[in-house]
N, C-alpha and C positions, 0 to 999 in steps of 0.2 A: 504493500500500500504506500509506504513512504517513498519508494522509488518512483511509483506512478505520479504521486503528488509533486515530487521535485521535477521530474521530466516535463510535466505539463505546466509547471509554474504556479501551482496552487500552494503558495508559501504560507498563507495564514493557516490553512488546514494542516500543513506539514508541521508548523510550530506547535499548534494546539495538540496534535496527536502525540508529539514527542514529549511535551510538558506533562500531559496526563499520564503517559506511560512511565516517565521518569519518577513522578510522585508515587505511582503504584509500586514501582520497583524498589524504591527506598523504603516504603512501608513494609514490603515483604522481605526486606533485606536480601534482595536479588541483586548481587553485585555485577553479575554479567549483564543483566538487563539494564542496570544503571549505566554501565559503561557504553552500551550501545546507544542508549537515548542521549547521553552526553555528547557522543560523537556526532549524532544527528543534529542536536541543537547547536553544536559548534559550527557545523556547516551553515545552518540558517543564520547564525550570528555573523559569519563572514559576509554573507550576501546582504545583510542589513548594515554592514559597516561597523559593527560593534566588535572591533578586533581584540580589545582586552578581554571581553567576555568569551570570545571564541577561543583565545589562547588558554584561558582557564579551563573551559569545558573540555578542550581537546587534550590538555595535559593531564587532567583528571581521568579522562577516558583511557589514555595510553597507560597511565599508572595502573588502573584497574585491570586492563587486559593483560599487562605484564605480570601482575601479581597472580592472576588466575591462570596464566600460561595459555591464554587464548590467542593463538597465532593468527587465525583469520581476522579476528577483531582488531588486533594490533596492526596488521597490514592495511586494512581499510582506514584505520585512524591515521596511519602515517601518510596515506594518500591525501587525506583531508588536511593534515598538518602542513603538507607541502603546499596546498592551495593557499592557506593562510600566509605562509612565508612568501609566496609569490606576490600576493596583493599588498604585503607590507614592504616589499622591495628587497627581501633577503634571498636573492636567487641562489647563492651557494647552499644555503640551508635547505631551500626548497628542493634543489637537485638531490641533496643527501637524503631527504625524507622520501622522495619518489624512488630513488635507487634502493633504499631499504625496503620499501613496500614491494618493489619488483622482485627483489631477492626472496622475500618471504612468500609471495605468491608463487614463485618458481618452486620453492621447497615444498609448498603445499599442493602443487599441481593444479592450481587455480588459474585456468587459462583466461577466463573473463577478467579476473583481477590483473593479470599480466597485460592484457590489451589496454585496460584503463590506465595502468601505470606507464606503458609505452606512449600512449597518447598524451598523458600529462608531461612526460619528459620531452616529447616532440614539440608541444606547444611552448614549453619553457625554452627550448633550444631556438625556436623561431624568434621568440621575444629577445633573446640575447644574440641574434644574428648568426647563429650556428646552424645554417639551413641544411647542410649535408647531413649532420647528425639528426636534425629534426625529421628529415625524410626517411632516414633509417628507422627511427622509432615508429613513425606513422606507418611505414610499410609493414613492419612486424605486427603492429596492432591491426592493420587491415586484413592481413592473412589470417590471423587468429579469429577476428570477428566474423569473417566470411565462413570459416570452418564451423564456427559455433552458431551461425545464423543470428548474430547479435547486432541488430540494426543500429542502435544508438552508437556503439563504439565503432561500427563500420562508417557511419556518417561522420563521426568526429575525426576518424583517420583520414577520410577523403577531404574534409574541410581543412585539416592541418596540412595535408599535401598541397592543396590549392593555395593556402596562405604562404607556404614556404616558396612556392613557385612565383607567386606574386612579388614577394620580397626580392627574389632573384631576377625579376624582370622577364619571366616566361609566361606571358598571358595565355598562350594556347594550352599549355599543360594545366595552368591554374583554372581556366574555364572548364575544362573537361572534368576535373576533380570536383570543383565547386558545384557544377550542375548535378553531378551524381549525389553529392551530399545533400543538396537542396531537395531532390526528389525523395530521398529516404526520410529526411526530417519532416517533409510534408506528409508522407505516408503514415508516419507514426504519430503525427500530431504534435511534434516538438516545436515550441516557439523559436528555437534556434534557426528555423527556416528563414525567419525575418532577417537575421544577421547575415546569412549567406546571400539572400536576395539583395540586401543592401550592398554587399561587397561587389556583386555582379553589376549592380546599377552604378555604383561609384566609379568603377573602372570601365564602364561601357562594354562589358564582356557579353558575348552572345553565344548561342548554341551552335555556331557554324564552324567552330574549331574541332579538330579530330580528337577522338578518344585517346587517352594515354595508353602507351603500350602495356602498362601493368594492370590495367583495369578492364573488366569485361564490359561490353556495351550494355547500356541500360535499356530494357525492353518496355519500360512502362511509360516512356515519354515524359515531357516536362510540364509541370503544372503552371497555370497563369501566375504572373507575378503578384506578390502580396504587398499591399500598402504597408509602409513601415513608419515608426515614430521618428522624429528628428534625432532623438538620443541614439538611434542605431548608428548614425554616422560617427558619433564620438566613440562608441564601442568598437566599430570596425577599424578606426584609426589605431586603437590600441592593439587589435588583433594583428594588424599588418606591420607592427613593429614600432609604432610611435611610442615613445616613452611618456606615458601619462603620469600625472602627479600621484605619488603614493597616497593612499587613503581614500581614493575615489572608488566607490563600490563597483562601478561599471567594469573595471578591469577584471574583477573576480570571475566574471562570466566566462571569459575565454578559456579558463583553465580546465573546465570539465564539460563545457558545451551544453549546459542547461540554463534555463532562464533565471534571472534575478527576480526578487519580489517586485510587486507593482510599485511605480514611482511614489505613490502616496505613503508607502511604508518606509522607503529608504533613499529617496532622491536627495543627495547631498552634494553641493557643489562648492 
């Protein structure tokens, strides 16, 4: 349920669900349940720009997972800790968190977690202008996601490949990847489709360019363009490598490819 709410951008319900569950877990002295809910709340707090609260929630979650020896929980919490470190500008620490998560997911044989961590590392590498490394991570995520039929991570990988090609001045490759990502995001109802559409609009990219050699042709066709809010242009500038000011919640979006809360909840400039 929480994954569905996050992917679709229903952040008020996401926060309410986790707060109720956190209270219940503490009353029942369920430390594992408490850790899971703290990690989820930490993610919400990142998206609302409450970084001190997010740091506290995630640190407590990591400590509980560590005490309990729960490696899957620790790996997921490390992924989210990496997100917090990205949006607060500590890129080396973010990379370390993502690499720790990737290693744990590998030890556990959790392929979906590995795809998520590779996408996170790829997006971070694009942000730091290390585009060859970015494409390497996204290519690995794409292969895993397609094997697992995991559309969200597949779309994130395709979007990341497109972003890295845009940063390197390869509009043909960028367009082919971004259009595939757009189609998947639209199919699964992810608001991230608006971000990709805005990237295509901003760079006047069309569907006339050839498919990349690494990706299979999309048989579903392309959906009509979706109107976007003015803030999407700001977010896309951050996606494509513009160094935005630390502390602006918009930047957190690009790290995991899911929508931030509604502007009424967290718009801060």
